[in-house]
Backbone as CSV, one residue per row, in Angstrom:
resi,resn,N_x,N_y,N_z,CA_x,CA_y,CA_z,C_x,C_y,C_z
1,MET,3.579,24.271,13.902,2.973,24.031,12.699,1.815,22.943,13.017
2,THR,0.876,22.932,12.267,-0.080,21.967,12.044,0.357,20.944,11.261
3,ARG,-0.346,19.645,11.287,-0.118,18.699,10.383,0.251,18.984,9.090
4,PRO,1.096,18.626,8.214,0.977,19.043,6.728,-0.025,18.536,5.827
5,ARG,-0.409,19.072,5.032,-1.520,18.793,4.288,-1.029,17.585,2.997
6,LEU,-1.793,16.579,3.094,-1.045,15.445,2.387,-1.857,15.159,0.992
7,ALA,-0.775,14.824,0.084,-1.464,14.124,-1.294,-1.010,12.748,-0.852
8,LEU,-2.358,11.983,-0.779,-2.205,10.576,-0.531,-2.284,9.705,-1.639
9,PHE,-1.337,8.751,-2.061,-1.373,7.783,-3.082,-1.569,6.575,-2.702
10,VAL,-2.621,5.672,-3.260,-2.911,4.480,-2.486,-3.276,3.530,-3.706
11,LEU,-3.022,2.200,-3.646,-3.596,1.378,-4.490,-4.463,0.504,-3.436
12,GLU,-5.732,0.684,-3.544,-6.574,-0.126,-2.454,-6.819,-1.395,-2.749
13,ALA,-6.358,-2.292,-1.864,-6.419,-3.696,-1.943,-6.420,-4.427,-0.522
14,LEU,-6.476,-5.670,-0.532,-6.762,-6.299,0.738,-5.535,-5.741,1.875
15,PRO,-4.286,-5.853,1.434,-3.199,-5.505,2.460,-3.449,-4.142,3.347
16,ASN,-4.047,-3.391,2.625,-3.945,-1.848,3.119,-5.301,-1.258,3.346
17,ALA,-6.414,-2.011,2.891,-7.645,-1.328,2.877,-8.322,-0.703,4.133
18,ARG,-8.356,-1.626,5.101,-9.010,-1.063,6.314,-8.133,-0.119,7.108
19,THR,-6.764,-0.288,6.934,-5.963,0.689,7.596,-5.879,2.016,6.976
20,VAL,-5.858,2.184,5.712,-5.833,3.246,5.116,-7.065,4.028,5.047
21,ARG,-8.274,3.357,5.054,-9.559,3.743,5.409,-9.693,4.556,6.712
22,ARG,-9.160,3.857,7.639,-9.098,4.454,8.913,-8.305,5.675,9.213
23,PHE,-7.412,5.782,8.390,-6.389,6.759,8.341,-7.019,7.995,7.774
24,VAL,-7.532,7.633,6.649,-8.182,8.827,5.776,-9.359,9.546,6.845
25,ALA,-10.105,8.507,7.374,-11.383,9.057,8.350,-10.772,9.834,9.459
26,ASP,-9.729,9.367,10.082,-9.281,10.089,11.217,-8.452,11.487,10.884
27,HIS,-8.147,11.777,9.678,-7.300,12.788,9.305,-7.724,13.588,8.009
28,ALA,-9.085,13.356,7.856,-9.740,14.198,6.642,-9.337,15.551,6.432
29,GLY,-9.207,16.284,7.653,-8.947,17.603,7.458,-7.762,18.060,6.923
30,SER,-6.681,17.056,7.066,-5.235,17.305,6.512,-5.106,16.545,5.379
31,ILE,-5.823,16.047,4.676,-5.682,15.327,3.214,-6.189,16.341,2.238
32,ALA,-5.316,16.669,1.291,-5.780,17.607,0.255,-6.270,16.878,-0.960
33,PHE,-5.864,15.875,-1.256,-6.612,14.671,-2.215,-5.919,13.417,-2.170
34,VAL,-6.841,12.466,-2.568,-6.402,11.204,-2.536,-6.236,10.654,-4.096
35,GLY,-5.278,10.044,-4.390,-4.936,9.433,-5.815,-4.948,7.899,-5.652
36,LEU,-6.057,7.379,-6.372,-6.206,5.904,-6.253,-5.607,5.373,-7.637
37,SER,-4.621,4.405,-7.381,-3.950,4.009,-8.535,-4.929,3.076,-9.265
38,ASN,-5.004,3.050,-10.637,-5.734,2.184,-11.579,-4.815,1.026,-11.918
39,ALA,-5.239,-0.011,-11.277,-4.274,-1.168,-11.324,-4.485,-1.671,-12.542
40,GLU,-5.467,-1.539,-13.584,-5.526,-2.145,-14.877,-5.281,-0.979,-15.862
41,ARG,-4.357,-0.020,-15.622,-4.129,1.033,-16.422,-3.397,0.505,-17.734
42,PRO,-3.544,1.117,-18.841,-3.079,0.399,-19.983,-1.629,0.476,-20.129
43,SER,-0.913,1.166,-19.446,0.583,1.169,-19.282,1.273,-0.232,-18.696
44,THR,0.377,-0.823,-18.042,0.796,-2.229,-17.465,0.139,-3.347,-18.360
45,GLY,-0.663,-2.943,-19.393,-0.977,-4.131,-20.108,-2.508,-4.346,-19.921
46,GLY,-3.086,-3.630,-19.089,-4.464,-4.049,-18.457,-4.585,-5.149,-17.803
47,LEU,-5.670,-5.575,-17.322,-5.748,-7.008,-16.630,-5.196,-8.241,-17.348
48,VAL,-5.542,-8.262,-18.598,-5.216,-9.508,-19.327,-3.658,-9.545,-19.425
49,GLY,-2.913,-8.333,-19.912,-1.518,-8.423,-20.009,-0.904,-8.781,-18.814
50,GLN,-1.501,-8.236,-17.429,-0.836,-8.585,-16.141,-0.790,-9.897,-15.767
51,VAL,-2.206,-10.542,-15.968,-2.235,-12.087,-15.795,-1.385,-12.834,-16.541
52,ARG,-1.138,-12.566,-17.866,-0.305,-13.285,-18.638,1.269,-13.001,-18.173
53,ARG,1.614,-12.001,-17.801,3.012,-11.938,-17.339,3.209,-12.660,-15.964
54,HIS,2.280,-12.437,-14.874,2.323,-13.280,-13.776,2.380,-14.874,-14.021
55,LEU,1.352,-15.213,-14.986,1.527,-16.765,-15.204,2.930,-17.123,-15.931
56,ALA,3.381,-16.098,-16.798,4.693,-16.535,-17.391,5.987,-16.679,-16.439
57,ARG,5.752,-15.725,-15.463,6.999,-15.501,-14.473,6.772,-16.570,-13.202
58,SER,5.468,-16.552,-12.791,5.362,-17.268,-11.529,4.420,-18.547,-11.563
59,GLY,3.721,-18.810,-12.691,2.837,-19.900,-12.975,1.541,-19.798,-12.213
60,PRO,0.768,-20.829,-12.383,-0.636,-20.733,-11.742,-0.668,-20.656,-10.119
61,GLY,0.672,-20.908,-9.722,0.321,-20.764,-7.999,0.231,-19.461,-7.619
62,ILE,0.533,-18.494,-8.314,0.271,-17.223,-7.880,-1.110,-16.557,-8.077
63,LEU,-1.812,-17.294,-8.737,-3.279,-16.724,-9.015,-4.315,-16.638,-7.636
64,PRO,-4.169,-17.679,-6.720,-4.895,-17.409,-5.502,-4.486,-16.188,-4.801
65,TYR,-3.414,-15.991,-4.855,-2.771,-14.728,-4.073,-3.239,-13.456,-4.753
66,LEU,-3.183,-13.516,-6.082,-3.615,-12.343,-6.798,-5.086,-11.987,-6.583
67,ALA,-5.872,-13.214,-6.658,-7.341,-13.070,-6.496,-7.787,-12.439,-5.158
68,VAL,-7.032,-13.062,-4.086,-7.415,-12.648,-2.887,-7.255,-11.422,-2.506
69,ASN,-6.008,-10.832,-3.036,-5.405,-9.505,-2.393,-5.881,-8.262,-3.449
70,PHE,-6.265,-8.911,-4.573,-6.494,-7.692,-5.520,-7.851,-7.980,-6.272
71,GLY,-8.213,-9.122,-6.758,-9.356,-9.419,-7.756,-10.600,-9.330,-6.941
72,LEU,-10.729,-10.139,-5.832,-11.930,-10.085,-5.046,-12.297,-8.636,-4.536
73,PRO,-11.426,-7.977,-3.897,-11.591,-6.693,-3.416,-12.122,-5.662,-4.449
74,ASP,-11.470,-5.794,-5.818,-11.864,-4.925,-6.793,-13.414,-5.430,-7.301
75,LEU,-13.710,-6.702,-7.260,-14.972,-7.253,-8.092,-16.024,-6.777,-6.982
76,LEU,-15.713,-6.810,-5.640,-16.962,-6.766,-4.682,-16.911,-5.151,-4.235
77,ARG,-16.127,-4.449,-4.659,-16.227,-2.896,-4.152,-17.416,-2.312,-4.541
78,PRO,-17.846,-2.354,-5.827,-19.112,-1.792,-6.158,-20.384,-2.267,-5.345
79,LEU,-20.337,-3.391,-4.617,-21.321,-3.881,-3.999,-21.448,-3.505,-2.655
80,SER,-20.565,-2.600,-2.089,-20.373,-2.272,-0.730,-21.707,-1.729,-0.155
81,PRO,-22.426,-0.831,-0.760,-23.712,-0.434,0.002,-24.637,-1.583,0.308
82,LEU,-24.705,-2.553,-0.653,-25.561,-3.771,-0.366,-24.789,-4.586,0.845
83,THR,-23.641,-4.813,0.761,-22.837,-5.741,1.847,-22.984,-4.917,3.096
84,GLN,-22.792,-3.651,3.257,-22.709,-3.069,4.380,-24.189,-3.129,5.108
85,ARG,-25.051,-3.001,4.083,-26.713,-3.025,4.475,-26.793,-4.441,5.321
86,PHE,-26.541,-5.542,4.588,-26.624,-7.026,5.172,-25.867,-7.027,6.357
87,ALA,-24.626,-6.506,6.399,-23.763,-6.824,7.497,-24.007,-5.781,8.818
88,GLY,-24.964,-4.824,8.506,-25.176,-4.053,9.488,-24.063,-2.936,9.934
89,SER,-23.111,-2.719,9.129,-22.107,-1.819,9.290,-22.212,-0.512,8.848
90,GLY,-23.326,-0.265,8.078,-23.743,1.153,8.127,-22.445,1.969,7.064
91,ASP,-22.213,3.017,7.800,-21.189,3.908,7.119,-19.900,3.815,7.837
92,LEU,-19.530,2.643,8.365,-18.336,2.306,9.059,-17.170,2.724,8.088
93,ALA,-16.269,3.530,8.474,-15.143,3.904,7.616,-14.156,2.775,6.995
94,GLU,-14.137,1.590,7.958,-13.293,0.697,7.704,-13.802,-0.227,6.676
95,ALA,-15.295,-0.152,6.639,-16.097,-1.055,5.568,-16.367,-0.338,4.207
96,THR,-15.855,0.946,4.228,-16.372,1.846,3.120,-15.119,2.015,2.067
97,PRO,-15.318,1.682,0.836,-14.230,1.718,-0.179,-13.761,3.366,-0.015
98,LEU,-12.613,3.479,-0.381,-11.888,4.983,-0.342,-12.631,5.972,-1.246
99,LYS,-13.083,5.660,-2.258,-13.787,6.737,-3.089,-15.050,7.185,-2.476
100,PRO,-16.087,6.386,-1.957,-16.981,6.907,-1.554,-16.848,7.452,-0.091
101,LEU,-15.873,6.913,0.624,-15.390,7.334,1.949,-15.009,8.991,1.681
102,CYS,-14.141,9.005,0.783,-13.613,10.257,0.550,-14.744,11.379,-0.008
103,ARG,-15.495,10.965,-0.764,-16.658,11.787,-1.167,-17.556,12.161,0.190
104,ARG,-17.829,11.236,1.065,-18.497,11.604,2.454,-17.986,12.772,2.951
105,LEU,-16.365,12.491,3.030,-15.623,13.258,3.946,-15.171,14.743,3.272
106,GLY,-15.522,14.758,1.904,-15.368,15.962,1.027,-13.821,16.056,0.673
107,ILE,-13.288,15.010,0.547,-11.798,14.905,-0.008,-11.721,14.563,-1.559
108,PRO,-11.283,15.394,-2.302,-11.030,15.268,-3.661,-10.394,13.929,-4.064
109,THR,-10.826,13.147,-5.074,-10.103,11.996,-5.467,-9.712,11.898,-6.759
110,ALA,-8.933,11.240,-7.155,-8.678,11.055,-8.780,-8.100,9.565,-8.984
111,SER,-8.560,8.960,-10.221,-7.863,7.835,-10.659,-6.645,7.988,-11.348
112,ILE,-5.422,7.376,-10.868,-4.292,7.728,-11.415,-3.658,6.594,-12.518
113,ASP,-3.442,7.002,-13.584,-2.983,6.183,-14.630,-1.394,6.263,-14.708
114,ASP,-1.142,7.616,-14.388,0.422,7.970,-14.462,0.615,9.023,-13.410
115,VAL,1.260,8.629,-12.403,1.569,9.559,-11.123,2.233,10.682,-11.615
116,ASN,3.076,10.578,-12.790,4.154,11.595,-13.243,3.574,12.316,-14.295
117,GLY,2.156,12.283,-14.633,1.676,12.759,-15.745,0.945,14.069,-15.627
118,PRO,0.611,14.858,-16.677,0.161,16.173,-16.342,-1.170,16.390,-15.561
119,GLU,-1.884,15.259,-15.659,-3.162,15.384,-14.680,-2.731,15.438,-13.177
120,VAL,-1.761,14.701,-12.978,-1.359,14.639,-11.415,-0.571,16.015,-11.099
121,ALA,-0.100,16.605,-12.082,0.838,17.868,-11.772,-0.457,19.089,-11.690
122,ALA,-1.402,18.731,-12.329,-2.581,19.666,-12.103,-3.335,19.542,-10.699
123,LEU,-3.288,18.426,-10.280,-4.112,18.105,-8.960,-3.076,18.921,-7.922
124,PHE,-1.745,18.818,-8.029,-0.851,19.566,-7.168,-1.109,21.090,-7.147
125,ARG,-1.068,21.585,-8.395,-1.330,23.044,-8.576,-2.585,23.299,-7.834
126,ARG,-3.707,22.549,-8.181,-5.103,22.997,-7.417,-5.134,22.961,-6.044
127,HIS,-4.520,21.808,-5.449,-4.714,21.642,-4.091,-3.458,21.994,-3.162
128,ALA,-2.284,22.115,-3.712,-1.200,22.575,-3.100,-0.864,21.874,-1.780
129,PRO,-0.697,20.618,-1.814,-0.400,19.797,-0.466,1.210,20.119,-0.119
130,ASP,1.482,19.980,1.071,2.813,20.159,1.643,3.593,18.733,1.536
131,LEU,3.105,17.722,1.583,3.813,16.467,1.692,2.980,15.308,0.883
132,ILE,3.861,14.528,0.353,3.183,13.282,-0.231,3.354,12.125,0.643
133,ALA,2.341,11.307,0.712,2.428,10.015,1.336,1.837,8.885,0.406
134,THR,2.571,7.689,0.345,2.185,6.612,-0.445,1.957,5.410,0.647
135,PHE,0.942,4.699,0.406,0.492,3.660,1.272,0.084,2.542,0.201
136,HIS,1.114,1.378,0.235,0.624,0.457,-0.939,0.415,0.900,-2.138
137,PHE,1.273,1.750,-2.710,1.092,2.467,-4.240,2.004,1.631,-4.960
138,ASP,1.601,1.709,-6.291,2.198,0.608,-7.105,2.937,1.436,-8.334
139,GLN,3.159,2.591,-8.119,3.715,3.540,-9.275,5.040,4.231,-8.527
140,ILE,6.075,4.516,-9.273,7.023,5.282,-8.916,7.111,6.807,-9.070
141,LEU,7.218,7.511,-8.181,7.114,8.842,-8.246,8.571,9.412,-8.792
142,SER,8.452,10.281,-9.818,9.692,10.819,-10.466,10.165,12.107,-9.470
143,ALA,11.426,12.377,-9.588,12.104,13.544,-8.997,11.144,14.734,-9.068
144,GLU,10.646,15.187,-10.283,9.829,16.156,-10.506,8.582,16.170,-9.914
145,THR,8.048,14.917,-9.802,6.689,14.918,-9.088,6.982,15.073,-7.657
146,LEU,7.941,14.633,-6.868,8.271,14.661,-5.580,8.638,16.221,-5.485
147,ALA,9.198,16.993,-6.162,9.553,18.130,-5.884,8.190,19.245,-5.821
148,MET,6.979,18.717,-6.377,5.796,19.373,-6.427,5.204,19.678,-5.007
149,ALA,5.722,18.871,-3.967,5.189,18.986,-2.609,6.723,19.670,-1.848
150,PRO,6.475,20.544,-1.062,7.623,21.447,-0.403,8.411,20.459,0.418
151,LEU,7.537,19.429,1.145,8.331,18.687,2.055,8.736,17.320,1.478
152,GLY,8.506,16.997,0.301,8.784,15.823,-0.289,7.796,14.796,-0.092
153,GLY,8.223,13.550,0.120,7.179,12.389,0.348,7.771,11.383,1.201
154,LEU,6.865,10.660,1.821,7.208,9.395,2.618,6.195,8.183,2.357
155,ASN,6.687,6.937,2.635,6.088,5.871,2.227,5.978,4.608,3.431
156,VAL,5.065,4.106,3.365,4.873,2.903,4.436,5.206,1.621,3.691
157,HIS,6.160,0.923,3.957,6.480,-0.272,3.360,6.551,-1.403,4.133
158,PRO,5.832,-2.616,3.992,5.846,-3.695,4.885,7.007,-4.577,4.902
159,SER,8.230,-4.072,5.059,9.260,-4.960,5.094,10.506,-4.278,6.056
160,LEU,11.495,-4.841,6.490,12.570,-4.328,7.240,13.624,-3.860,6.267
161,LEU,13.149,-2.699,5.505,14.334,-2.191,4.407,15.579,-1.913,5.061
162,PRO,16.570,-2.206,4.462,16.633,-2.191,2.892,16.384,-3.698,2.392
163,ARG,16.018,-4.642,3.233,15.457,-6.001,2.705,14.292,-5.857,2.189
164,HIS,14.159,-6.618,1.206,12.912,-6.952,0.431,12.065,-5.792,-0.178
165,ARG,12.996,-5.130,-0.879,12.425,-3.898,-1.676,11.477,-4.497,-2.911
166,GLY,10.454,-3.916,-3.024,9.575,-4.379,-4.185,8.070,-4.437,-3.773
167,PRO,7.297,-5.048,-4.741,5.920,-5.038,-4.670,5.183,-5.928,-3.580
168,VAL,5.940,-7.087,-3.346,5.401,-8.083,-2.547,6.298,-8.608,-1.497
169,PRO,6.641,-7.780,-0.747,7.679,-7.943,0.466,7.380,-9.110,1.391
170,THR,6.146,-9.189,1.664,5.840,-10.326,2.588,6.032,-11.800,2.175
171,ILE,5.904,-11.955,0.818,6.150,-13.188,0.260,7.719,-13.524,0.356
172,HIS,8.649,-12.644,0.138,10.045,-12.745,0.399,10.379,-12.932,1.730
173,ALA,9.662,-12.266,2.714,10.106,-12.320,4.252,9.348,-13.707,4.587
174,LEU,8.540,-14.250,3.997,7.811,-15.564,4.312,8.918,-16.715,3.846
175,ALA,9.364,-16.479,2.718,10.415,-17.310,2.102,11.719,-17.427,2.987
176,ASP,12.121,-16.315,3.520,13.266,-16.079,4.255,13.218,-16.787,5.645
177,GLY,11.999,-16.639,6.246,12.054,-17.439,7.477,11.860,-16.602,8.746
178,GLU,12.133,-17.144,9.744,11.736,-16.496,11.129,12.631,-15.194,11.214
179,GLY,12.023,-14.224,11.696,12.609,-12.866,12.002,12.994,-12.032,10.793
180,ALA,12.104,-12.274,9.792,12.245,-11.539,8.554,11.205,-10.254,8.384
181,PHE,10.294,-10.423,9.205,9.185,-9.405,9.089,9.073,-8.224,9.804
182,GLY,8.654,-7.144,9.248,8.760,-5.874,9.787,8.276,-4.849,8.926
183,VAL,8.090,-3.647,9.450,7.604,-2.361,8.525,8.408,-1.362,8.796
184,THR,8.506,-0.490,7.701,9.322,0.766,7.675,8.728,2.090,7.002
185,VAL,8.772,3.080,7.646,8.585,4.330,7.075,9.773,5.190,6.438
186,HIS,9.708,5.476,5.207,10.869,5.941,4.672,10.738,7.134,3.766
187,ARG,11.704,8.048,3.529,11.601,9.123,2.605,11.161,8.531,1.310
188,LEU,10.476,9.068,0.315,10.413,8.700,-1.010,11.447,9.242,-1.924
189,ALA,11.820,8.274,-2.887,13.211,8.812,-3.641,12.502,8.243,-4.988
190,PRO,13.165,8.909,-6.143,12.663,8.516,-7.407,13.368,7.038,-7.883
191,ALA,13.340,6.187,-6.844,13.711,4.682,-6.942,12.727,3.752,-6.017
192,ILE,12.692,2.583,-6.154,11.841,1.858,-5.636,12.295,1.562,-4.159
193,ASP,11.670,1.837,-3.207,11.739,1.643,-1.701,13.271,1.981,-1.332
194,ALA,13.773,3.016,-1.758,15.330,3.206,-1.769,15.691,4.407,-0.930
195,GLY,14.526,5.399,-0.283,14.509,6.402,0.576,15.152,6.121,1.801
196,ALA,15.805,7.269,2.609,16.390,7.178,3.921,15.053,6.501,4.822
197,ILE,15.476,5.845,5.834,14.704,5.427,6.707,14.291,6.349,7.883
198,LEU,13.097,6.590,8.165,12.621,7.263,9.089,12.122,6.702,10.420
199,ALA,11.475,5.563,10.325,10.934,4.672,11.416,10.746,3.316,10.904
200,GLN,11.131,2.426,11.952,10.999,1.050,11.409,10.770,0.001,12.856
201,GLU,10.258,-0.779,12.568,9.939,-1.840,13.614,9.834,-3.322,13.095
202,ALA,10.497,-4.394,13.793,10.524,-5.618,13.393,9.314,-6.147,14.090
203,VAL,8.725,-7.159,13.486,7.412,-7.671,13.930,7.259,-9.232,13.885
204,SER,7.124,-9.892,15.170,7.023,-11.412,14.991,5.563,-11.791,14.775
205,LEU,5.480,-12.710,13.698,4.322,-13.236,13.400,4.239,-14.796,13.521
206,PRO,2.991,-15.212,13.755,2.899,-16.656,13.892,3.561,-17.646,12.891
207,ALA,3.950,-18.728,13.364,4.817,-19.606,12.163,3.883,-20.022,11.018
208,ASP,2.494,-19.918,11.218,1.671,-20.453,10.167,1.015,-19.245,9.416
209,VAL,1.584,-18.005,9.557,1.036,-16.890,8.937,1.265,-16.807,7.397
210,THR,0.273,-16.500,6.612,0.326,-16.312,5.358,0.851,-15.132,4.697
211,ALA,1.519,-14.918,3.569,1.973,-13.820,2.991,0.975,-12.542,3.003
212,SER,-0.452,-13.157,2.772,-1.409,-12.108,2.648,-1.614,-11.543,4.101
213,ARG,-1.700,-12.444,5.094,-2.179,-12.177,6.285,-0.946,-11.055,6.841
214,ALA,0.121,-11.480,6.758,1.419,-10.605,7.272,1.508,-9.450,6.540
215,ALA,0.996,-9.093,5.338,0.864,-7.867,4.667,-0.301,-7.139,5.278
216,ILE,-1.367,-7.574,5.594,-2.487,-6.964,6.468,-2.121,-6.475,7.826
217,VAL,-1.271,-7.359,8.382,-0.941,-6.906,9.836,0.399,-5.863,9.911
218,LEU,1.221,-5.985,8.991,2.415,-5.121,8.864,1.756,-3.763,8.346
219,HIS,0.772,-3.591,7.619,0.266,-2.248,7.295,-0.534,-1.602,8.494
220,GLU,-1.108,-2.567,9.344,-1.648,-2.158,10.643,-0.696,-1.598,11.561
221,ARG,0.442,-2.153,11.632,1.486,-1.932,12.410,2.396,-0.748,12.051
222,GLY,2.359,-0.380,10.610,2.831,0.707,10.106,2.222,2.119,10.491
223,LEU,0.788,2.060,10.593,0.050,3.264,10.856,0.692,4.161,11.987
224,PRO,0.854,3.415,13.275,1.422,4.194,14.395,2.754,4.659,14.160
225,LEU,3.471,4.161,13.353,4.769,4.744,12.825,4.615,6.027,11.788
226,LEU,3.749,5.822,10.918,3.383,6.887,10.091,2.932,8.042,11.073
227,GLU,1.915,7.696,12.029,1.363,8.848,12.792,2.414,9.529,13.623
228,SER,3.555,8.918,14.055,4.829,9.372,14.809,5.624,10.329,14.054
229,VAL,5.680,9.904,12.594,6.487,10.719,11.761,5.939,11.964,11.405
230,LEU,4.565,11.966,11.147,3.705,12.925,10.880,3.862,14.044,12.169
231,ASP,3.578,13.436,13.276,3.617,14.437,14.501,4.989,15.037,14.777
232,GLY,6.134,14.347,14.291,7.350,14.871,14.527,7.460,16.157,13.228
233,ILE,7.062,15.890,12.165,7.041,16.895,11.146,6.233,18.194,11.410
234,ALA,5.009,17.826,12.183,4.311,18.963,12.398,4.974,19.855,13.525
235,ALA,5.773,18.958,14.368,6.423,19.792,15.278,7.617,20.686,14.932
236,THR,8.222,20.103,13.965,9.540,20.809,13.552,9.511,21.477,12.155
237,GLY,8.409,21.220,11.447,8.268,21.866,10.143,8.866,21.284,9.014
238,ALA,9.602,20.109,9.170,10.640,19.554,8.338,10.431,17.977,8.307
239,VAL,10.865,17.395,7.253,10.990,15.914,7.297,12.416,15.527,7.626
240,PRO,12.602,14.717,8.828,13.824,14.328,9.111,14.779,13.735,7.902
241,GLN,16.058,13.966,8.160,16.915,13.436,6.988,16.727,11.803,6.906
242,GLY,16.512,11.114,8.197,16.564,9.738,8.212,17.843,8.856,7.960
243,ARG,17.831,7.740,8.129,19.016,6.755,8.120,19.070,6.313,6.803
244,THR,20.385,6.519,6.100,20.466,6.176,4.819,21.239,4.828,4.866
245,VAL,20.811,3.875,4.163,21.369,2.517,4.176,21.841,2.041,2.653
246,PRO,22.860,1.215,2.692,23.034,0.614,1.184,21.812,-0.033,0.621
247,VAL,21.422,0.324,-0.556,20.398,-0.337,-1.429,20.749,-1.987,-1.624
248,GLN,19.775,-2.758,-1.320,19.943,-4.129,-1.602,19.027,-4.364,-2.729
249,PRO,19.238,-5.731,-3.201,18.524,-6.131,-4.393,17.037,-6.050,-4.533
250,TYR,16.465,-5.856,-5.576,15.206,-5.671,-5.665,14.406,-6.943,-5.677
251,CYS,13.412,-6.994,-4.993,12.757,-8.306,-4.854,11.124,-8.202,-5.460
252,GLY,11.285,-8.618,-6.919,9.893,-8.698,-7.747,9.003,-9.829,-7.145
253,PHE,8.055,-10.003,-8.166,7.045,-11.207,-7.941,7.974,-12.501,-8.083
254,PRO,7.579,-13.302,-7.303,8.137,-14.784,-7.166,8.274,-15.455,-8.658
255,ASP,9.347,-16.269,-8.841,9.105,-17.051,-9.987,8.834,-18.536,-9.506
256,ARG,8.601,-19.478,-10.454,8.227,-20.678,-10.143,9.106,-21.392,-9.143
257,THR,10.284,-21.137,-9.186,11.148,-22.039,-8.295,10.938,-21.566,-7.053
258,MET,10.733,-20.346,-6.758,10.637,-19.946,-5.395,9.236,-20.210,-4.697
259,LEU,8.184,-20.255,-5.602,7.021,-20.543,-5.163,7.003,-22.190,-4.791
260,GLY,7.610,-22.845,-5.551,7.846,-24.508,-5.188,8.485,-24.721,-3.985
261,ALA,9.515,-24.107,-3.711,10.273,-24.232,-2.571,9.459,-23.918,-1.316
262,MET,8.678,-22.788,-1.401,7.768,-22.371,-0.423,6.772,-23.345,-0.089
263,ARG,6.166,-23.844,-1.313,5.157,-25.023,-1.206,5.622,-26.160,-0.472
264,ARG,6.792,-26.585,-0.628,7.283,-27.697,-0.101,7.570,-27.418,1.351
265,ALA,7.941,-26.243,1.769,8.233,-25.824,3.333,7.147,-25.694,3.929
266,GLY,5.858,-25.641,3.247,4.592,-25.472,3.936,4.378,-23.993,4.256
267,ARG,4.805,-23.132,3.463,4.553,-21.521,3.624,3.656,-21.165,2.556
268,ARG,2.724,-20.593,3.120,1.478,-20.210,2.102,1.332,-18.940,1.739
269,LEU,0.838,-18.582,0.435,0.792,-17.159,0.113,-0.624,-16.734,0.772
270,THR,-1.710,-17.615,0.777,-2.830,-17.249,1.298,-3.692,-18.442,1.566
271,ASP,-4.833,-18.151,2.312,-5.687,-19.475,2.737,-7.019,-19.030,2.819
272,ALA,-7.973,-19.717,3.539,-9.132,-19.749,3.767,-9.590,-18.338,4.559
273,ARG,-8.711,-18.006,5.646,-9.122,-17.004,6.448,-8.770,-15.528,5.488
274,ASP,-7.772,-15.643,4.749,-7.600,-14.401,3.722,-8.525,-14.250,3.034
275,LEU,-9.127,-15.469,2.516,-10.338,-15.189,1.379,-11.597,-14.642,2.151
276,ARG,-11.772,-15.165,3.360,-12.959,-14.530,4.207,-12.669,-13.113,4.388
277,GLU,-11.632,-12.513,4.755,-11.283,-11.220,4.913,-11.347,-10.396,3.578
278,ALA,-11.156,-11.038,2.396,-11.358,-10.269,1.103,-12.815,-10.155,0.883
279,VAL,-13.593,-11.269,1.182,-14.984,-11.306,0.869,-15.602,-10.173,1.689
280,SER,-15.220,-9.984,2.993,-15.914,-9.338,4.046,-15.331,-7.800,4.254
281,LEU,-14.508,-7.519,3.155,-13.668,-6.214,3.268,-14.748,-4.918,3.058
282,GLN,-15.792,-5.034,2.524,-16.632,-4.045,2.277,-17.830,-4.136,3.366
283,ALA,-17.690,-5.088,4.440,-18.666,-5.189,5.379,-18.122,-5.221,6.833
């Protein structure tokens, strides 16, 4: 069997952008379509509603993290032709936002407000992917949506599952201290980061690593794991059952108490290096 045709769902942001662009460029022929999550979709309250919720829960200490990981990449993405020209990066895949990269490669894309809605169902009917892959995607696929791909789905998650289920696992890993970092490829289930584990690697990171930098590195380290799992599926024609583990508590965005404790311990969510990376993401 050749590699399965993928429906790839992504929230393009600092943690995953360069890695997922490289993956798309390397495997364009086996990608049926790419679904790009609309981070400001109405169901989340839009940009204003989300910022209000983050401030209420986490306080202003979360804002630099959100700006560097999500705000700046979104703001600067439309300027990519200009920044690429100045940087001399031309059409380098890792410096090209996903939508224009996919257009260049002939891969259909769609903005996703509701991954379980009729528009996405129509994409599945039109493009008939074999397998779903999610890579830093912020919507939960229902059992009905997963069933639209004959082989189901898999996800790359930057933590040592079942620890640190949720949207910002590297913040929780940083708070937990040494030995907490890793990356997992697991089967998708209609619950957050709860599917059987297919591949996993513990990763040692420097003591001064930020949560933002850890997420970038772990997505990079997750790519070879994903490639290996996809090679196995191509060889056998099936997704392995994987290793089922007890589900541990969900780890959402941090509250003020947690951020205060991290700050006192000298553990940072982001720094100037992360800011430079966010600014240069399209170059």
